[in-house]
N, C-alpha and C positions, 0 to 999 in steps of 0.2 A: 356233667357237663360234656357235651358231642360236639366237637369241633370238624368242619371236611375243611379236605383240600381236594381240588382236579391234580387230576394226571393222566397219565396213558400208558396202555399197551402198545406192543407190535404184532400186528397178522401181515405176516408177507412185509410190505416195504410199505404198510399205509398203520396209523397211527389211528386208535378205538380209543372214546374217551372211557374212562373209569373214576370213579369218586371214591378218594380215599377217608374212611369215616374213623374218628376213634373214639371210646368211649371210656375214660377212666371214673369209675366207682370211687364212691367214697369211703365206703364197706366191703372186705367181702377177702378172701386168701389171698396172698399175690400170685397172679397167674398172666400169660401174654397169651394171649390167642391171637390169630391173622385168618380169616375166614374171607370165601367167594371166590373159589376154586383157583388158591394159590399152588407154584409148584415148587421144587426143592426150594429155588434160589428164592422164592418170595418167602416161603417159609424161614428159613433161615436169617429171613430181614430180622425175625428179631432180637437173636444177637448181635445183628450190626450195629443194632440203633440203639439196643441197651449200654452196652460200651461205650459207642458215640456221645449219648447223650450222657455219661458220667463223664467223660473226658473233654467236657464240653463246660465243663463247671454249669452243666444244670443239674436239677435231681433228678433222678428216674425216679417215681411212683413206685411204691411197695404195696401194690393191690391188687383188683382184678383192672385187667388192660382188655379192651375188645377192639382190633382194627379189621373192618369191613370196605372189602373190596368191592363198588358194586358196579356194573352186575353182575351180580353172583352166580349167574350162568354162565357166565365167558372165562374164560382159562387166563387167568393171569401167568407171564412168566418174565423171569429176569429180575434182577437188581436196581431196576429204576424207580422202584415203589420206596426205596429207602429213605430219602428226602420227605417227602409226603407224609409217611406214617411220623417220623420224629416232628415233622413241624405240628402236624394235628395233636401229636401228643401232647408238645411241651404246650403248645394253647389252651387242651382241654382238662391240663393239668391249674394252668394258672399262672407258668413262668414266660408266656409270649403271651401280647393284648391278642384280643378277639379280631380285631381290626389288621392284623397282621398279614392273615390269608385270605381278605378279600379281594374281587378280582386278581386271583391269581393263580398259575399252575406251576407245577414242579415236577421237575425227570432228574433225578441222577441219584447214584450210590453214596452209600458210607463208608467210609473206611474206619474202623476201630479206634480211633485216634479223634474222629471226627471231620477228618478231609472229606470235602467230598469230588467223587470221580465222576468222570462222563460216563454219560451209558448211549451205545448205538441207537439213531431214529431221531437224533435233536431237529432237523429239515423238518420231517414229518410233524412230529410233536408241536414244533412253532407255527406251522401251518393248520394245525389243526386249530390249536389253541386261537390263532386269529380268525378261524373261519368263526368259534363259539361262542366271539368277543370278549375273550378273554384278556385284562389290559397287561398283562406283563407274564411272563415265563422265568421261574428261577433254575437254572442250568450251574454244572459246574463251569468253572472258566476255561478248559480247554474245549468245551461244548459252545461257548459264545458266538463265535463263528459262525459255527454253520446255522446255529437256532438264529441268527440275525439276518441269514441271507432272505428268507421268502419278504420281511418288509422294506429290507433295501431295495428290491425289487420291485415293487407295487404291489404286491400282492397284501392278504388282512394284514394290517399295523396288530404288532403283538410286541411290547416293548422286550428288551430280552436283561436280564440280572443276571450276572456272572457271581458265584460265588466262591470263595475258597476253604469254608470253611463253615463247621454248624453253628456256631459263634455269630457268623455275618446274620444270620438270620432276625437276632435283634434289631439290624439297622431298616428292614424291608418297613415302607411307608414313611420311612423319616427322612430328614435332606442326607442323611450318610449312606443313603442307599446307593448300592454302587449301580453302576449304568454301564453298556457296552456299545462303545463309538467305532461307526467303520464309514469310511464317507465312499471310497473309489472300488465300484464292485464290477468284475466283467468277468462272465462264466465263462466264454470260450474262448480255447487258444486259438490263436488266427496260424501259427506255426508247432504243432506238435515237436519236441524234443525228446525225441526216442532213442536217441544213437544210432538208428539205421538208416539206410538208401538204398535207394530202388535203383542206382548205378551200379550196386554192388553185385545183381543179378545179370548174370552175362549168358549168353548164347541160348538164350529161349525166347526168340524175339514172340512164338505164340505166346509161349505165359505173360509174357509182358502186354501185350494185345488185352488178353483176356483179362491181366488183373486191370487194367486199367475202365473197360465194358464193366467191368464188378464194381468196381469204386466211384464210379459213374452213373450205375443205376441200381447199386443194393441187392446186385444180383449171388445167387449161389455159387459156387463152383467145385467140382470133382477134380482132382488133379490124380492121374495114375503115371505112373514112373520108379525108375528102380532108384536103390538108394545113392544120394550124391548128388541127383538130378538137380537137386535146390525147390524141391517142393517146400520143406517148411521154409527157407529164406526166403521164398515169394511173400507164402502167408506173412511172414513176421512184417513183412514190408508194406504190407496193404494200409495199417493206417496211416502211413507216412502220407499218402494219396489222397485219401479220401477228404471230403469235404468239412470246413472244420464245424462243430457243432454252434447252433443255432442257441439262441436263449433259452427256451422252450424242452426242445434236445439236450441240453448242460441241465436244465434242473433236473432232469427227470435221470440224468448220469448220476447226481450228485445226491439224491434224494435215496438213490437205491445203494449208491455207494455207503450213506450215512449209517442206512438202516441195517445193512451187514456189518459194518464195522470195519467196512475196508478204504485203504487211504486215496478214494477214486480221487478227492480235492485236495488244493493245496493253497495255503495262503501265502501271501509276502510279507506279512505282520502290518500292513496300513490297509487292509481289511479287501486288498487285490483274491479275488478268487480265480480259478484255473480249471476247466476238465478237458479232460482229453479222451477220447471215443477207446473202451475198454477193449484188451484183447486178452480172450480168455484160452487158456490152452488144456484143459484136462488130458490127465492122463486115459487111456485105453481103460483100466480096471474101475474105471467110477460105475457107481449103483445108478439105477435110472433115477430114483431119487435124489441123486444128487448133482445129477444133469438136469431135471427139469424142475426140481424141488420138491419138498415134502416132508414129512414128518408132523408132529404131532405137540407145539404148533406150528402149523406150514411155512417154512422156510424158503428163499429163494433157491433152486439151483444157478447153474453156471450158464444155463443158456439166458438167465436174467440178469444178472451178471455181466453177462456180453450185451445187454440192450445198446444200442446206438451204436455196437462196437463189432468186432471181429469175435467168431467163436472158431476156433480154429481144431478140428480132429484130426490126427496124426495117427495113422496106421490105421484107417477106418473098420477094415475087414475083423481087428481086435476086439473091437468093442462090442461088447453085449448086444444078441438081437432084442433083447429087451430095452435095455439103453438107446438103441439107434429107432426102435418104432415109437419108445416115447416122444421122439422129435417130431412127428409128422405134425400134431397139432399147434406146435411152436412157430413152424417154419411155415404152415398155409395162416394162422389165426394172427400170429406176433403178440400171441400170451397165452399163457398157459392157467387154468384153473384146474385148483386142487380144491377138492369136496372131502368134507369130515361130516361128521354125524350134527357136531353143532353150529360149524357154520362152512363156507367156502370162500375161497380167495383165489382173487383172479392177478395174476402176475406178468407184470410187461415182461415182452421177449423178441423183441425186434430187431434180429441182429442179423448180422452177414455171416453165414457158416464157409468155413473153405473145408474141406475136408481133402484128404491124402490119401492115396493107400498103394503099396507095392500091386505090380500086374503080376505075379504068383507069390507062393510062401518063398521060395529064395527069394525074390527081390529084382530077377534081371528081365525075366519077363520068355515067353516061349519063340520068340524071335531070335532071342539071342544063345550063341552059342553055351556060356554061360550055364542057362538056365538046364538043371538037373531036374526039373519036376516034371512030371508027367501029364500029361491032357488034362486026365481028371480028376488029378489035383490043384491044378491051376484053374480048371472050373468050379471045383467044391471053393475052395478061397475066395473067388469072384462072389458066388452063390451065398456068401457071408455078408456081402451088402444087398441090404431087402432093396429088392425092384420098385415099392413104394416109395422109400426113402428118394432113391436115386432120380424117380419120377418127376419130386420136387425139389430137385438142384437145377439149377437153370443152364448152368455151363460144365459137361465135363470135356475134358482137356487129356490128353495121353504124352507123355513127351518121354525124349530120349537122354543119354548123358552127352552134356556139351561139348564139341572138340575141343582137341589143346590150346588150338590157334584163338579161338574164341576167349578163353578164360585169361589168356597173356596179352590180349589185343584193347583195344579203349574200350573205355567203359560207354555203357547208355545214358540215356537221359536220365537226371537226378528227379529225386521226389516233389523238389520244388516245381521243374518245369510240366510235369505231366500232372501233378494235383492242378496249374491255371487248368489244361483242357477240363479236366475234371470237374472243378467248378463249373465251367462255365458250362457244361453241360447239362449238371444237376442242378442249377439255374434255370437252364432252359425247360426243364422238366418241370419245377417246381412251377414256375410262370403260367405252362401249360395246364396244369394240372393239380396242382397244388400237391403233390405227392411222388416219391422215387419211381421209376419206371417197372419196379419188381413189384410192387405195391399196386398196380392198377388190378383190377377184378374182370370181370367178362365185359361187363357193360360200359366201363369209362375204355376197353380198348377198342371197342368198335367206334367209341366218339372221339377219341385222342391217337389212336394206330390205323386210321384209314389205310387198306392199300391199291397199288394201284394196277391195273390189268396184269402188267410186267410180274410185279411183286405178288399177287394172288396166284399167278401160275407158277413160279416158281415157289412158293411156298405148300401147293397142292403138290406136286410133284416131289419136293423134298418130304411130305407127309406120309405119302406113298412109299417113298423107297425109305425109310428111318421106322415105319409104321408107329407114326407116333401118336401117343394119347389123346385127348379132349386137352387134358394139363400139358403137355407137351406141346400143341401145338399154341396154345396161348402164351407158354412161355417161350417160345422163339419169338412170337411177335414183341415179347415185352423186349426180350436182348436187340431183335432188330431196332425196337425205336431207339433202345440206349446208343446202338452205335449210328443211327442217323443222325442223334444228338451232340455227341463225339465228331462226327464229321461236320455241324453244321448244318443240316440239312433240315429244313422242314416238313417234308415229307419222306416218308417210309420207301426207298428206292430198293430194286432185286439186288441189288448189290448186299444189302444192308440183310436182306432175307437168307442170302446165300449166306453171309458171315454167321450170320446167327445159327442157322440149320449144320454149318463146318464145326462149330462148338457141340451140336449133339451127335455129330456123327465121328467126333473126337472120344468115343466112348469107351470102355471094355468091351474086349472083342468077343 
């Protein structure tokens, strides 16, 4: 008899349908084959399933067994098929009733003693199960809270059945069937608790102003300065002043964290879930695939893990040129497309880029008496930052070492105070155009960022002086729109254009 059960495989951060079909032959030499383009982890499920069945008071059929994962031309990866294969095997061999798998999907790994383990991607799998009209999805108890999120937030309804052991499959479809109950769900974290505060950034007023504009408009920023000037300190405090995630954004963050096995979500035991904006700071030795995603099957990179959050690239000039060039598409489009022979995967990557770099190899800058670098060495170091990448960064800022009296003086405004202004500015942008200012396209710029004659003359003069490209011209208008929002102005004034141009002037020498 052939038994079937629905399960899923992850490609990127999306779940794709996989039908597990198991045939236990009445006769034949003992064998256990798994077909359907399985990877090593899926092929090894034969041994996990065999031991789990035997150690769960079931009988493993000593005959010819074939487990097919359809569609056969889709590569399957990971241990999430274990539970589905074992359940279909038990039904096919007559140890579970045929109705046990009706309207049911499964996604879990099996330990050798039959214990059920969680697998990445429970949120995406539960969402896909609901879209297919599947009544319930069986997962490990550790995954139940994640899997229950889509239904609890009004998405496609799919009952979550958490189990701890393979023996619990005997309760499916009975009054003893386990159930997951969660009442209170809240995704966004109104006040992020990251253990840092913007008031710790002292002696850098221009950097504080730029950070506020970055948070309000979701602009990218390049910070140039000597070691110890506060570049890393400022970048790590940016999430504390960014607007809170709304429910759709928080769901995107949680879905990515779930698919990547990251601890991007948390629960207090009563079903309360909170998501915070991610902060990713990869080392400069990272490969292009590690940064933007890749592999077979395709897996998300750092730009996707930083979606709706901050990607901090410290010592930008030390990153490989291939890695920096790979950032072009995600910065421009907010997504990464990874194409392989059999399929293409689109990964979200709408992040705020904060890059930091020393002005020269020694770090002090050519204007400093401490600098020992030749003019040619300093120029070669600056040239390692791709011009095409720098043109896609809205704000460039050069900073110096803070003065001693600034470091011992009164602290600046706290993150909570700055965050209030940022939230008001972001809400004004969303009410006006439905997106952050950094996401405005050329046509939206003409509609939502009209310029007065004074502002137009200021922009024209600055364009000529700085030699802006067409892309740079538009980015100045976007930053000016953010500065106007922070000031509470409906129209972009000449002083907003001048402020945005100043952020382009403070670039590498």
